C-alpha positions as CSV (number, residue, x, y, z in Angstrom):
1,M,-112.1,72.5,176.1
2,D,-108.2,73.1,176.5
3,G,-107.3,74.0,172.6
4,L,-103.9,74.1,173.7
5,L,-103.5,70.2,174.4
6,A,-103.7,68.2,171.5
7,P,-105.9,64.8,171.6
8,F,-104.7,61.8,171.5
9,R,-106.4,58.8,169.5
10,S,-108.6,57.0,171.7
11,A,-107.3,54.6,174.0
12,G,-110.1,52.1,173.5
13,V,-110.9,49.8,170.8
14,K,-109.1,49.8,167.9
15,S,-111.1,50.0,164.4
16,S,-111.6,46.5,162.8
17,R,-113.4,45.2,160.4
18,R,-114.9,42.6,163.0
19,N,-116.7,45.5,164.4
20,F,-119.8,45.0,163.1
21,L,-123.6,44.0,164.5
22,K,-126.0,41.3,163.0
23,A,-129.7,41.8,163.1
24,S,-132.0,38.8,164.0
25,L,-135.7,38.0,165.4
26,A,-135.8,37.9,169.0
27,A,-137.4,35.1,170.6
28,G,-141.2,36.5,171.2
29,G,-140.6,38.9,168.1
30,G,-138.5,41.9,168.0
31,L,-134.9,42.9,166.8
32,L,-132.0,40.9,168.4
33,L,-128.4,42.8,167.9
34,T,-125.5,40.8,168.1
35,A,-122.9,42.8,168.6
36,R,-119.1,41.7,167.8
37,I,-117.1,44.5,169.1
38,H,-113.6,43.4,169.4
39,G,-112.6,43.1,172.8
40,I,-115.6,44.1,174.1
41,A,-119.0,42.3,173.0
42,K,-119.7,38.7,171.6
43,A,-122.9,37.1,170.4
44,A,-125.0,36.9,173.8
45,V,-128.6,37.6,175.2
46,S,-128.8,37.8,179.0
47,G,-132.1,37.8,180.7
48,E,-135.5,36.6,179.2
49,A,-136.7,38.6,176.5
50,G,-140.4,39.4,176.9
51,P,-142.8,39.1,174.0
52,R,-142.0,41.7,171.3
53,E,-138.9,43.1,173.0
54,I,-136.0,45.0,171.3
55,A,-132.9,43.2,172.2
56,L,-129.8,44.8,171.5
57,N,-127.0,42.3,171.9
58,A,-126.0,41.3,175.5
59,Y,-126.4,44.6,177.2
60,V,-130.2,46.1,176.0
61,R,-133.6,44.8,175.9
62,V,-136.7,47.2,174.8
63,A,-140.1,47.0,175.8
64,P,-143.2,47.7,174.2
65,D,-143.5,50.6,176.3
66,G,-140.4,52.1,175.7
67,S,-138.5,51.1,178.5
68,V,-135.3,50.0,178.7
69,T,-133.3,47.0,180.5
70,V,-129.6,47.2,180.5
71,T,-127.6,44.5,181.4
72,A,-124.3,45.4,183.3
73,K,-122.0,42.8,182.5
74,N,-119.0,44.3,184.8
75,P,-119.0,43.7,188.4
76,E,-120.1,46.6,190.7
77,C,-117.8,47.0,193.8
78,G,-118.9,50.7,194.4
79,Q,-117.0,52.6,191.4
80,G,-120.6,53.0,190.0
81,I,-120.0,51.0,186.6
82,K,-123.9,49.9,186.9
83,V,-125.0,53.4,186.3
84,M,-122.2,54.7,184.0
85,L,-122.3,52.4,181.1
86,P,-125.9,52.2,180.7
87,M,-125.8,55.8,180.4
88,L,-123.6,55.5,177.6
89,I,-125.6,53.1,175.5
90,A,-129.2,55.1,176.5
91,E,-127.4,58.5,175.3
92,E,-126.7,57.2,172.0
93,L,-130.1,55.1,171.9
94,D,-132.0,58.6,172.8
95,V,-134.0,57.0,175.6
96,S,-135.2,59.0,178.5
97,W,-133.3,58.1,181.7
98,D,-136.5,57.5,183.5
99,K,-137.1,54.6,181.3
100,V,-133.9,52.9,181.7
101,R,-133.9,49.9,184.0
102,I,-130.6,48.2,185.1
103,E,-130.1,44.5,185.6
104,Q,-126.6,42.8,187.2
105,A,-125.7,40.1,184.6
106,G,-123.8,36.7,185.5
107,Y,-120.6,35.5,184.7
108,D,-120.7,34.2,180.9
109,P,-117.7,33.6,179.1
110,K,-119.4,35.1,176.4
111,Y,-119.1,38.3,177.8
112,P,-115.4,39.4,176.9
113,A,-113.4,41.3,180.2
114,Q,-116.1,41.1,183.1
115,V,-113.5,42.5,185.3
116,A,-113.5,45.4,188.0
117,G,-109.9,46.9,188.0
118,G,-107.6,49.4,186.7
119,S,-109.9,52.0,186.3
120,Q,-110.2,50.9,182.9
121,A,-114.2,50.9,182.1
122,T,-114.3,54.1,180.9
123,P,-111.5,54.2,178.6
124,V,-112.5,51.0,177.0
125,N,-116.1,51.3,177.0
126,W,-116.3,55.1,175.8
127,L,-116.9,54.4,172.0
128,P,-117.8,51.1,171.5
129,M,-120.8,51.3,174.0
130,R,-122.2,54.6,172.6
131,R,-121.9,53.0,168.9
132,V,-124.0,50.1,170.2
133,G,-126.5,52.7,171.1
134,A,-126.2,54.4,168.0
135,A,-126.6,51.6,165.7
136,G,-129.6,50.5,166.9
137,R,-131.2,54.2,167.2
138,Q,-130.3,54.2,163.4
139,M,-131.9,51.0,162.5
140,L,-135.1,52.2,164.6
141,I,-135.0,55.2,162.1
142,Q,-134.9,53.1,159.4
143,A,-137.8,51.1,160.6
144,A,-139.6,54.1,160.5
145,A,-139.0,55.7,157.5
146,T,-139.7,52.6,155.4
147,T,-143.0,52.4,157.1
148,W,-143.5,56.1,156.0
149,G,-142.0,55.6,152.7
150,V,-139.7,58.7,153.4
151,Q,-136.0,58.9,153.6
152,A,-134.2,58.4,156.5
153,S,-132.3,61.1,156.6
154,E,-135.7,62.9,156.7
155,C,-136.4,61.7,160.4
156,D,-135.0,62.0,163.7
157,T,-135.5,60.8,167.5
158,T,-136.5,62.6,170.5
159,P,-136.4,60.2,173.6
160,G,-137.9,56.6,172.8
161,V,-139.8,57.8,169.6
162,V,-139.2,58.2,165.7
163,R,-140.3,61.1,164.1
164,H,-140.4,62.5,160.6
165,Q,-139.9,66.1,160.4
166,A,-141.9,67.3,157.4
167,S,-145.0,65.4,158.6
168,G,-144.9,65.1,162.0
169,H,-145.3,61.2,162.1
170,T,-144.1,59.6,165.1
171,L,-143.7,55.8,166.0
172,S,-142.4,55.0,169.4
173,Y,-139.4,52.3,169.7
174,G,-141.6,49.6,170.9
175,E,-144.3,50.0,168.0
176,L,-141.1,49.8,165.4
177,A,-139.5,46.7,166.8
178,E,-140.7,43.8,164.3
179,K,-139.6,46.1,161.3
180,A,-136.4,46.9,163.3
181,A,-135.3,43.4,162.8
182,A,-135.3,43.0,159.0
183,V,-132.8,46.7,158.5
184,K,-129.6,46.4,157.6
185,V,-127.1,46.7,160.2
186,P,-125.2,50.1,159.8
187,D,-120.8,49.7,160.0
188,L,-120.1,50.8,163.7
189,E,-117.2,52.5,162.5
190,K,-119.2,55.1,160.6
191,V,-122.3,55.1,162.5
192,P,-123.0,59.1,163.3
193,L,-122.6,59.3,167.3
194,K,-123.7,62.7,168.9
195,D,-122.3,66.0,169.1
196,P,-121.4,66.0,173.2
197,K,-123.2,69.4,173.1
198,T,-126.4,67.6,172.3
199,F,-125.8,64.7,175.2
200,R,-129.1,64.7,177.7
201,I,-128.0,61.9,179.9
202,V,-124.0,61.9,179.8
203,G,-122.6,64.6,182.1
204,Q,-125.6,64.8,184.3
205,P,-125.6,63.5,187.7
206,M,-127.3,60.1,187.9
207,R,-127.8,58.1,191.3
208,N,-126.6,55.2,192.5
209,V,-129.2,52.5,191.1
210,D,-129.0,50.6,194.3
211,G,-128.7,53.3,196.9
212,E,-131.7,53.2,198.4
213,K,-131.4,49.2,199.2
214,I,-127.8,50.1,200.5
215,V,-129.0,53.0,203.0
216,T,-131.9,50.9,204.1
217,G,-130.0,47.8,204.8
218,Q,-131.8,45.8,202.0
219,P,-130.2,42.5,201.1
220,L,-127.6,43.3,198.0
221,F,-124.4,42.1,199.0
222,G,-122.6,38.8,198.8
223,I,-122.8,38.5,203.0
224,D,-126.8,38.7,202.2
225,V,-127.3,35.7,200.3
226,T,-129.5,32.9,201.4
227,V,-130.4,30.1,199.2
228,P,-132.6,26.9,200.3
229,G,-131.2,24.2,202.9
230,M,-128.4,26.4,203.3
231,L,-125.7,25.9,206.1
232,Y,-123.1,28.1,207.2
233,A,-119.6,27.7,206.9
234,V,-116.0,28.5,208.0
235,F,-112.5,28.0,207.4
236,Q,-109.3,27.7,209.5
237,K,-106.3,27.7,207.8
238,C,-102.7,28.1,208.7
239,D,-101.8,31.7,209.9
240,V,-98.2,31.3,208.2
241,H,-99.1,31.1,204.5
242,G,-98.8,28.0,203.1
243,G,-98.4,26.3,206.1
244,K,-99.5,22.5,205.5
245,L,-101.8,20.6,208.2
246,V,-100.4,18.0,210.0
247,S,-103.4,17.1,212.4
248,S,-106.8,18.3,213.9
249,N,-109.5,17.3,216.4
250,V,-112.1,17.4,213.9
251,E,-113.8,14.4,215.6
252,A,-114.6,16.4,218.6
253,I,-115.8,19.3,216.7
254,R,-118.4,17.2,215.0
255,K,-120.2,16.6,218.2
256,L,-120.6,20.4,219.1
257,P,-124.4,21.7,219.3
258,G,-125.5,22.6,215.6
259,V,-122.4,21.4,213.8
260,K,-123.3,19.3,210.5
261,A,-119.8,18.7,209.3
262,A,-116.1,19.2,210.1
263,F,-113.4,17.9,208.1
264,E,-109.5,18.5,206.8
265,V,-109.1,20.0,203.8
266,K,-105.6,19.2,201.8
267,G,-104.8,21.7,199.5
268,G,-102.2,22.8,197.2
269,T,-99.4,25.3,197.3
270,D,-101.2,28.4,195.3
271,L,-101.6,30.8,198.2
272,R,-104.4,32.2,195.5
273,G,-106.2,28.9,195.9
274,L,-107.5,26.3,198.0
275,L,-105.0,25.8,201.0
276,D,-105.2,23.2,203.9
277,G,-107.1,23.9,206.8
278,V,-110.5,22.7,208.5
279,A,-114.0,23.5,207.7
280,V,-116.7,23.8,210.0
281,V,-120.2,23.7,208.8
282,A,-123.2,24.3,211.3
283,D,-126.9,25.5,211.4
284,S,-125.9,28.8,212.1
285,W,-122.7,30.9,211.2
286,W,-122.4,32.0,215.2
287,R,-122.3,27.9,215.9
288,A,-119.8,27.4,213.2
289,N,-117.5,29.8,214.5
290,R,-117.9,29.0,218.0
291,A,-116.8,25.5,217.2
292,R,-114.0,26.7,215.2
293,Q,-112.6,28.7,218.3
294,Q,-112.2,25.0,219.9
295,L,-110.2,23.3,216.9
296,Q,-106.9,22.0,218.0
297,I,-104.5,22.0,214.7
298,T,-101.1,20.9,214.4
299,W,-99.0,23.1,211.7
300,D,-96.0,22.6,209.8
301,E,-94.8,26.1,208.9
302,G,-92.0,25.6,207.1
303,D,-89.1,28.0,206.9
304,I,-89.8,31.4,208.6
305,T,-86.4,32.6,208.9
306,G,-85.9,36.2,208.3
307,Q,-89.7,36.8,207.8
308,N,-90.5,39.5,210.3
309,S,-90.8,43.1,209.5
310,A,-88.1,44.2,212.2
311,D,-85.6,42.0,209.9
312,F,-87.1,43.5,206.5
313,A,-86.2,46.9,207.8
314,R,-82.9,45.7,208.8
315,K,-81.7,44.2,205.5
316,A,-83.1,46.7,203.5
317,A,-80.6,49.3,205.4
318,E,-77.6,47.0,204.6
319,L,-78.9,46.4,201.0
320,A,-78.8,50.4,200.6
321,K,-75.2,50.6,201.5
322,G,-74.3,48.7,198.0
323,A,-75.6,49.4,194.6
324,P,-79.1,48.1,193.2
325,S,-79.1,44.8,191.8
326,S,-80.5,45.8,188.9
327,T,-81.0,49.0,187.3
328,V,-84.7,50.2,186.2
329,R,-83.7,53.4,184.6
330,K,-80.5,55.3,183.9
331,N,-80.1,58.9,182.4
332,G,-77.1,60.9,182.1
333,D,-74.4,60.9,184.8
334,P,-76.5,60.7,188.3
335,A,-73.6,60.0,190.3
336,G,-71.2,62.6,188.6
337,A,-74.2,65.4,189.0
338,L,-74.5,64.6,192.7
339,A,-71.0,65.1,192.9
340,K,-71.2,68.7,191.4
341,S,-74.5,69.8,193.2
342,A,-74.5,73.1,195.0
343,K,-76.7,71.1,197.7
344,V,-77.6,66.9,198.1
345,V,-80.5,66.1,199.8
346,E,-80.8,62.2,201.2
347,A,-83.7,60.6,202.8
348,A,-84.8,57.4,203.7
349,Y,-88.6,56.3,203.3
350,H,-90.9,53.5,204.2
351,Y,-94.4,52.2,203.9
352,P,-96.1,49.1,205.3
353,F,-97.9,46.2,204.2
354,L,-101.2,46.8,203.7
355,S,-104.9,44.8,204.0
356,H,-107.8,46.0,202.0
357,I,-110.0,45.8,204.8
358,D,-113.0,45.6,202.4
359,L,-115.9,46.5,204.7
360,E,-117.4,43.2,203.7
361,P,-115.3,40.7,204.6
362,Q,-114.7,37.9,202.1
363,N,-117.7,35.6,201.5
364,C,-119.1,33.0,199.1
365,T,-122.2,30.8,198.7
366,A,-121.9,27.9,196.8
367,S,-124.2,24.7,196.1
368,F,-122.8,21.6,194.7
369,V,-125.0,18.9,193.2
370,N,-124.9,15.9,191.0
371,G,-121.2,17.2,189.7
372,K,-122.4,20.8,189.0
373,V,-121.8,23.8,191.1
374,E,-123.7,27.0,191.7
375,I,-121.9,30.2,193.3
376,W,-123.0,33.5,194.3
377,A,-120.0,35.6,194.5
378,P,-118.9,39.1,195.4
379,T,-115.7,38.9,192.9
380,Q,-114.4,41.6,191.0
381,N,-113.0,38.7,188.1
382,P,-115.1,35.9,187.9
383,A,-113.7,34.4,185.0
384,P,-110.2,32.9,186.6
385,G,-112.7,32.1,189.7
386,S,-114.3,29.6,187.5
387,K,-111.2,28.2,186.2
388,L,-109.9,28.0,189.9
389,V,-113.2,26.0,190.7
390,A,-113.1,23.8,187.5
391,S,-109.4,23.0,187.8
392,T,-109.8,22.4,191.8
393,L,-112.9,20.2,191.9
394,G,-111.7,18.4,188.6
395,I,-115.4,19.6,186.7
396,P,-115.5,21.1,183.4
397,E,-116.4,24.9,183.6
398,S,-119.4,24.5,181.9
399,A,-120.8,22.7,184.9
400,I,-120.2,26.2,186.9
401,K,-122.8,29.0,187.2
402,I,-121.4,31.9,188.9
403,N,-124.1,34.4,190.1
404,M,-122.2,38.1,190.3
405,I,-123.3,39.9,193.4
406,R,-122.6,43.0,194.6
407,C,-119.3,43.5,196.3
408,G,-119.4,45.4,199.7
409,G,-115.8,46.9,198.4
410,G,-113.2,45.4,196.4
411,F,-110.2,47.6,196.0
412,G,-108.4,44.7,194.3
413,R,-108.8,42.3,197.0
414,R,-111.5,40.4,195.0
415,L,-109.7,40.2,191.9
416,S,-108.8,36.7,193.2
417,N,-111.1,34.3,194.0
418,D,-109.9,31.9,197.1
419,Y,-112.9,32.3,199.1
420,M,-114.9,31.1,195.7
421,V,-113.0,28.0,195.5
422,E,-113.0,27.4,199.3
423,A,-117.0,27.7,199.4
424,A,-117.5,25.3,196.4
425,W,-115.1,22.4,198.0
426,I,-116.9,22.8,201.3
427,S,-120.3,22.6,199.3
428,K,-119.0,19.4,197.6
429,E,-117.4,17.8,200.9
430,A,-120.8,18.7,203.0
431,G,-123.4,17.8,200.5
432,A,-125.3,20.7,201.4
433,P,-125.2,24.6,200.2
434,V,-122.9,26.6,202.1
435,K,-122.5,30.2,202.8
436,L,-118.5,30.6,203.7
437,V,-117.9,33.9,205.5
438,W,-114.4,34.8,206.9
439,T,-114.1,36.7,209.9
440,R,-112.2,39.8,210.1
441,E,-109.1,38.2,211.5
442,D,-109.3,35.5,208.4
443,D,-109.6,38.8,206.2
444,M,-106.5,40.4,207.2
445,R,-104.5,37.7,208.2
446,H,-104.9,35.7,204.8
447,D,-105.1,38.7,202.5
448,L,-103.1,39.5,199.0
449,Y,-101.1,42.3,200.9
450,R,-100.0,45.7,199.6
451,P,-96.5,45.0,199.3
452,A,-94.1,47.2,201.8
453,G,-91.1,48.9,200.2
454,Y,-88.2,50.9,201.0
455,H,-86.6,54.1,199.3
456,F,-83.5,55.3,199.5
457,F,-83.3,58.9,197.8
458,K,-80.7,61.0,196.7
459,G,-81.4,64.5,195.0
460,G,-78.8,67.2,193.8
461,L,-80.1,70.9,193.3
462,D,-77.8,73.3,191.3
463,G,-77.3,76.8,193.0
464,A,-80.3,78.1,191.4
465,G,-82.5,75.5,193.1
466,K,-82.9,73.6,189.9
467,L,-83.0,69.4,190.4
468,I,-80.0,68.7,188.4
469,A,-80.0,64.8,189.8
470,F,-82.3,62.2,191.0
471,T,-81.8,58.8,192.3
472,D,-83.6,56.1,194.1
473,H,-82.6,52.8,195.6
474,F,-85.9,50.8,195.9
475,V,-85.5,47.7,198.2
476,T,-88.6,45.6,197.5
477,F,-89.7,41.8,197.9
478,S,-89.4,39.0,195.4
479,Q,-91.8,35.7,195.1
480,D,-90.0,32.5,193.2
481,G,-86.9,34.4,192.2
482,A,-89.2,37.5,190.2
483,V,-90.5,40.5,191.9
484,A,-93.6,40.1,194.2
485,N,-96.9,41.2,192.6
486,S,-97.4,44.9,192.9
487,A,-93.8,45.3,194.3
488,N,-92.3,46.3,191.3
489,L,-91.0,50.1,190.0
490,E,-91.7,51.3,186.4
491,P,-88.9,53.1,184.4
492,T,-91.9,56.1,184.0
493,E,-91.8,56.8,187.4
494,F,-92.1,60.5,188.0
495,P,-89.7,62.6,188.0
496,A,-88.1,60.3,185.4
497,R,-87.9,62.1,181.8
498,L,-87.6,65.3,183.4
499,V,-84.3,65.0,185.3
500,A,-81.4,64.8,183.0
501,N,-79.2,62.9,185.5
502,L,-81.5,60.3,186.7
503,E,-81.3,56.6,188.0
504,L,-84.3,54.2,189.5
505,G,-82.5,50.9,190.7
506,T,-83.8,48.1,192.8
507,S,-82.8,45.4,195.1
508,M,-85.4,42.3,196.7
509,M,-85.7,40.6,199.8
510,P,-87.5,37.1,199.2
511,L,-91.1,37.4,201.0
512,R,-93.5,34.2,201.9
513,A,-96.5,36.7,202.2
514,P,-98.8,36.8,199.0
515,T,-98.9,40.2,197.6
516,G,-101.6,41.8,195.2
517,P,-103.0,44.8,193.6
518,L,-104.8,47.5,195.9
519,R,-106.3,50.4,195.0
520,A,-104.0,52.3,192.6
521,P,-101.6,49.4,192.8
522,R,-97.7,50.7,193.5
523,S,-98.9,53.9,193.1
524,N,-100.4,54.2,196.6
525,G,-97.0,53.5,198.1
526,L,-94.8,54.8,195.6
527,G,-96.5,58.7,195.2
528,F,-96.2,58.9,199.0
529,A,-92.3,58.2,198.9
530,F,-91.6,60.5,196.0
531,Q,-94.2,63.0,196.1
532,S,-92.7,63.6,200.0
533,F,-89.2,63.5,198.8
534,L,-90.0,66.2,196.0
535,D,-91.4,68.3,198.7
536,E,-88.2,67.7,200.6
537,L,-86.3,69.0,197.6
538,A,-88.7,71.8,197.0
539,H,-87.9,73.2,200.3
540,A,-84.4,72.8,200.5
541,S,-84.5,74.7,196.9
542,G,-85.8,77.6,199.0
543,K,-88.6,77.5,196.2
544,D,-92.3,77.1,197.0
545,P,-93.6,73.6,196.0
546,V,-95.9,74.9,193.5
547,A,-93.2,76.9,191.8
548,F,-90.9,74.0,192.2
549,A,-93.2,71.6,190.9
550,L,-94.3,73.8,187.6
551,D,-90.7,74.4,187.1
552,L,-89.5,70.8,186.8
553,L,-92.7,70.1,184.7
554,G,-91.4,72.9,182.1
555,E,-93.4,73.5,178.9
556,P,-96.8,71.6,177.9
557,R,-95.4,68.6,176.0
558,V,-95.8,64.8,175.9
559,L,-93.0,62.8,177.1
560,P,-93.8,59.3,175.6
561,D,-93.7,55.8,177.0
562,P,-90.9,53.0,176.2
563,P,-92.6,50.5,174.1
564,G,-93.9,47.7,175.6
565,P,-97.2,46.2,177.0
566,R,-97.7,48.6,179.8
567,A,-96.9,51.7,177.6
568,T,-99.7,54.5,177.7
569,P,-100.6,57.7,175.4
570,G,-97.4,59.0,177.6
571,F,-96.9,61.4,180.2
572,H,-98.3,65.2,179.3
573,T,-96.8,67.9,181.6
574,G,-99.1,70.5,180.5
575,R,-102.2,68.5,181.8
576,M,-100.3,67.9,185.3
577,R,-99.2,71.7,185.3
578,G,-103.0,72.3,185.0
579,V,-104.1,70.4,187.5
580,I,-101.5,71.8,190.0
581,E,-102.3,75.5,189.1
582,L,-106.4,74.6,189.7
583,A,-105.5,73.1,192.9
584,A,-103.7,75.8,194.1
585,E,-106.4,78.3,192.6
586,K,-109.2,76.8,194.4
587,S,-107.0,76.2,197.3
588,G,-106.0,79.7,197.8
589,W,-102.1,78.2,198.0
590,G,-99.8,80.8,199.4
591,K,-102.7,83.6,199.9
592,T,-104.2,82.8,203.3
593,K,-102.3,83.3,206.5
594,L,-102.7,80.1,208.7
595,P,-102.7,79.7,212.4
596,K,-99.9,78.4,214.3
597,G,-99.7,74.9,213.6
598,T,-101.7,74.7,210.6
599,G,-100.3,74.0,207.1
600,M,-100.7,73.0,203.7
601,G,-99.5,70.2,201.6
602,L,-99.3,69.9,198.0
603,A,-98.8,66.8,196.1
604,Y,-99.6,65.3,192.4
605,Y,-99.6,62.2,190.5
606,Y,-100.3,60.3,187.4
607,S,-102.0,56.9,187.4
608,H,-104.6,54.8,185.4
609,L,-104.1,57.7,182.8
610,G,-105.7,60.8,185.3
611,Y,-103.9,63.6,186.3
612,F,-104.6,64.6,190.0
613,A,-103.3,67.1,192.1
614,E,-104.3,67.8,195.9
615,V,-103.7,70.1,198.4
616,V,-104.4,69.1,202.1
617,Q,-104.6,71.4,205.1
618,A,-104.0,69.9,208.4
619,T,-103.8,71.1,211.9
620,M,-101.9,69.2,214.8
621,A,-103.1,69.3,218.3
622,A,-101.3,69.6,221.3
623,N,-101.8,66.2,221.9
624,G,-100.2,64.9,218.5
625,L,-103.1,64.0,216.8
626,I,-104.1,65.1,213.5
627,Q,-107.1,67.3,212.4
628,L,-107.9,67.1,208.6
629,D,-109.6,70.7,207.9
630,K,-109.9,70.4,204.6
631,V,-108.8,68.9,200.9
632,W,-109.0,70.5,197.3
633,I,-108.9,68.0,194.6
634,A,-108.0,68.7,191.0
635,G,-108.3,66.3,188.2
636,D,-108.1,65.8,184.6
637,I,-109.7,62.9,183.2
638,G,-110.3,63.9,179.7
639,S,-113.1,65.4,177.5
640,Q,-116.2,64.4,179.3
641,I,-117.3,63.9,182.8
642,I,-119.8,60.9,182.2
643,N,-121.7,60.9,185.5
644,P,-120.7,64.0,187.8
645,L,-122.2,62.9,190.7
646,N,-120.5,59.5,190.8
647,A,-117.0,61.3,190.0
648,E,-117.4,63.5,192.7
649,N,-118.0,60.8,194.9
650,Q,-115.3,58.6,193.8
651,A,-112.4,61.4,194.1
652,Q,-113.9,62.2,197.2
653,G,-113.6,58.5,198.2
654,A,-110.4,57.9,196.9
655,A,-108.8,60.8,198.7
656,L,-110.5,60.1,202.2
657,D,-109.4,56.3,201.7
658,G,-105.7,57.2,200.8
659,L,-105.9,59.6,204.1
660,G,-107.2,57.0,206.6
661,T,-104.2,54.8,205.0
662,A,-101.8,57.4,205.7
663,I,-103.1,57.7,209.0
664,G,-104.1,54.4,210.6
665,H,-103.2,51.3,208.3
666,G,-100.4,49.1,208.7
667,L,-99.4,45.4,209.1
668,T,-96.2,44.1,211.0
669,I,-94.7,40.8,210.2
670,E,-93.6,38.5,213.0
671,K,-92.5,34.8,212.5
672,G,-94.2,34.6,209.2
673,K,-97.6,35.9,210.8
674,I,-99.8,39.2,210.5
675,V,-100.2,40.9,213.9
676,Q,-102.7,42.7,213.4
677,G,-106.3,41.2,213.2
678,N,-109.1,43.5,213.3
679,F,-110.1,47.4,213.6
680,D,-108.7,48.0,217.0
681,T,-105.2,47.8,215.5
682,V,-105.9,48.7,211.9
683,L,-107.7,52.0,212.2
684,P,-109.7,53.2,209.3
685,L,-110.8,56.8,208.9
686,R,-113.8,57.5,210.9
687,M,-116.9,59.8,209.8
688,R,-115.5,62.2,212.4
689,Q,-112.2,62.4,211.2
690,S,-113.4,63.0,207.6
691,P,-113.0,66.8,206.1
692,P,-114.7,68.8,203.5
693,V,-113.2,67.3,200.4
694,E,-113.8,69.8,197.4
695,V,-113.4,68.6,193.9
696,H,-112.7,70.3,191.0
697,F,-112.0,68.8,187.3
698,R,-110.5,70.4,184.4
699,V,-111.8,69.0,180.7
700,T,-109.5,68.8,178.1
701,D,-109.6,67.6,174.5
702,F,-108.3,63.9,175.5
703,P,-110.5,60.8,175.9
704,P,-112.2,60.1,178.7
705,T,-110.7,58.0,181.3
706,G,-111.8,56.3,184.8
707,L,-111.2,57.6,188.3
708,G,-111.7,55.2,190.9
709,E,-107.8,55.1,191.5
710,P,-106.1,57.8,190.2
711,A,-107.1,60.5,192.9
712,L,-105.9,58.4,195.7
713,P,-101.9,58.2,195.3
714,P,-101.8,62.3,196.0
715,S,-103.7,62.3,199.4
716,L,-101.0,60.7,201.4
717,P,-98.1,62.8,200.5
718,A,-100.0,65.4,200.8
719,L,-100.9,65.2,203.9
720,G,-97.3,64.5,205.2
721,N,-96.2,67.8,203.2
722,A,-99.0,69.4,205.4
723,I,-97.9,68.2,208.5
724,F,-94.3,69.5,207.5
725,A,-95.8,72.8,206.8
726,A,-97.5,72.7,210.1
727,T,-94.7,71.7,212.2
728,G,-91.4,71.5,210.4
729,Q,-91.5,67.8,211.1
730,R,-90.8,65.2,208.0
731,I,-92.8,61.9,208.3
732,R,-90.8,59.2,206.1
733,S,-92.4,56.4,207.3
734,L,-96.2,55.1,207.6
735,P,-98.7,55.0,209.0
736,F,-98.5,58.6,210.9
737,K,-99.9,56.9,214.0
738,D,-96.7,55.2,214.8
739,Q,-95.0,58.3,214.7
740,K,-94.4,60.5,217.4
741,L,-95.8,64.0,216.4
742,N,-95.8,67.0,217.9
743,A,-97.6,70.4,217.6
744,S,-95.9,73.5,215.9
745,A,-92.4,74.2,217.6
């Protein structure tokens, strides 16, 4: 632990008298612990409890043989939550991990926050899940003590067993079920938790519970679902978002081989809901899609004036010549400080619209029968999906059952459920269960895009190379008069709070295409722009980028957030210094003589409560192609790495995701339509391009936080900074594949 860094109060659930457990007898015998943890758990039992099983709220059942079944309430989309949360409960319950079985829950309103997003699972569940396991353990101890006529304080546990220390008597958890049901429930706020030094499960590398099925291609994902009597569906929408259907040749489509139904859909105006289109249902997906290719549709595309990427770039440049339309943050006198600076650096940065390109395109299976619908969906956020289906189909939510299926990638795309309501509507109209599967072109051209952004920076340095002035005119997008989803700039954006004279301002352009969160929302673009420009300032100052960063951060201290709903515990300069120093140490920064055409770049970023610094080493080939040599990652996500194997994988995956985005991703809009549609124009990182990624975590005295997202933002600017170090070329626009890159001059 780092004793120099004072711990924050847990960012998890606040203590409350509403936090308690209620004991009762489970069906078939055994203990039922109904957890009421404010904001976390409500009364529910998932699955069928077998004879004499112990049921610990909605999450845990313990069988007579001592095996434990943990119900995973949150969607699993590759972030490892299906293993991590059960580890917390199993640790405090004190059972062997090889006795744990995991089941995926379906959507149930009794569960709160059944959502995967924001890297929130760890900070939200760290203490509550441990307390549930610890309370169950205490009740089992009390049941054993009563059986033996001794004090509970004389008893302890070994995995799955309660023992009396003096006599050596033991009873298994399964044997104690009936008596445990009658034990007074301990106060969750006072129940003793294990000293982390005694952890047997938490902190150990645990493999993906679905790993074998994934690598052997067994049915697991939404696209694998089959149900009796199922047909296959495709859905054609207007490629101009929100375009209205005028006419189609559905009568001719109905006559094609294998087609069981074809009909027009009149949807609404919500770009995240059911839109106008034509559905084709057939006895195979191939036949459905072949029939779709023969559709002849007339659309009313509406006004698409100015909805072109080239127009956006021109408009942004024009807006940048004037003052921002709104001020996000202003400290000191930026204009005056720039005028007095010994050196002023100006630069314009741009990043494009992005599609999520989940490996598994959007899909959903639905069966509408007698006013009720059952849904099998790879969704990150089923609750809004249930409401959307209910309101669109005109049925109560009680008539909807959603089975949550493992997502083949999510990255924020599956926080919205347009594909879910489409499948439910098509099933209702077709009168049969249907599996709706989008094509890759559907997926790219009907996404909720990471918004593009345009940044116009100025930075002022004094005679000693110190940053004394910083401004950014951020030109972004609006919809319905408000900033578009995930297109905003926060007043805490780094280096805010560290430069005495600073101004962050925005201007907006109207956008028709829908936008939304993509892995590390906002930060995935802002990190590239801000950290690249800070590297420019470092070189302009004549200082090494690591030294420049440490000088800017100053002494270890907390810089508090302004009050508000998005406030965090604040930005800790000491924690950021720590990961920068660790990344520099592990990469050998400044100590290795690199060959001509090879360079190292540093970037660092704070998002989703995680502090990360990354060094990328890259080589520019003579043909202008980028060779990724190696990546070093240093992260600070608090006091406990719950599952080191998954933590390493998440950090590696995030960095590679970011590098692939920087090199080959990017969408353009022409006449209101997305131009790109497949992997021939949007280029994910290939395995042969992927470099070794070395991950190091700095353990500090702070509550544990998540890491599905915060390791991504630094990778993009670190690569750009490495290219500059290798070639002297500063790349200010993504993706790199669209730039003319040369080997070292």
